[in-house]
C-alpha positions as CSV (number, residue, x, y, z in Angstrom):
1,X,-25.4,-3.2,-0.1
2,X,-21.8,-4.4,-0.9
3,X,-19.0,-1.8,-1.1
4,X,-16.1,-2.5,-3.8
5,X,-12.3,-2.8,-2.4
6,X,-9.0,-2.7,-3.9
7,X,-5.9,-4.8,-3.7
8,X,-2.6,-4.3,-5.0
9,X,-1.2,-7.9,-5.3
10,X,2.8,-7.7,-5.7
11,X,4.7,-4.5,-4.2
12,X,7.8,-4.7,-5.9
13,X,8.5,-1.2,-7.7
14,X,4.9,-0.8,-9.5
15,X,3.1,-2.1,-7.4
16,X,4.4,-0.1,-4.2
17,X,4.2,3.1,-6.2
18,X,0.6,2.4,-6.8
19,X,0.0,1.6,-3.8
20,X,1.4,4.9,-2.3
21,X,-0.9,6.7,-4.7
22,X,-4.3,5.1,-3.6
23,X,-4.0,4.7,-0.2
24,X,-3.6,8.3,0.1
25,X,-7.2,8.3,-1.2
26,X,-8.6,5.0,0.0
27,X,-6.8,3.9,3.4
28,X,-8.8,0.3,3.0
29,X,-6.9,-0.2,0.1
30,X,-5.4,-4.2,0.6
31,X,-1.5,-4.8,-0.1
32,X,-0.8,-8.3,-0.5
33,X,3.1,-9.0,-0.5
34,X,5.1,-12.2,-0.1
35,X,5.7,-12.6,3.9
36,X,3.9,-11.7,6.9
37,X,7.1,-9.7,7.9
38,X,6.6,-7.1,5.4
39,X,3.0,-7.1,6.1
40,X,4.1,-6.3,9.9
41,X,6.9,-3.6,8.7
42,X,4.2,-1.6,6.4
43,X,1.5,-1.7,8.7
44,X,4.1,-0.1,11.8
45,X,6.0,2.3,9.3
46,X,3.3,2.9,6.1
47,X,4.6,2.8,2.4
48,X,7.2,5.5,1.3
49,X,7.4,6.4,-2.0
50,X,10.1,9.1,-3.0
51,X,12.0,10.3,-6.2
52,X,10.4,12.4,-9.2
53,X,6.9,11.3,-7.2
54,X,7.0,11.4,-3.4
55,X,4.4,9.6,-1.1
56,X,3.8,9.3,2.5
57,X,0.8,6.7,3.4
58,X,-0.2,4.8,6.3
59,X,-0.9,1.2,5.8
60,X,-4.0,-0.7,7.3
61,X,-4.4,-4.0,5.5
């Protein structure tokens, strides 16, 4: 049986907010950005969004 997975392609302003919201409920969400360095940083520090919304979510993928 296959399990559906969600991927966010592009981590600009909209992709980052969407990713943070999805990661809270589905930690297996996959993030696709421009560089491996960004990926390493996100895995190490998580993704943080603040303002009218406030999220901090760990990143695995």
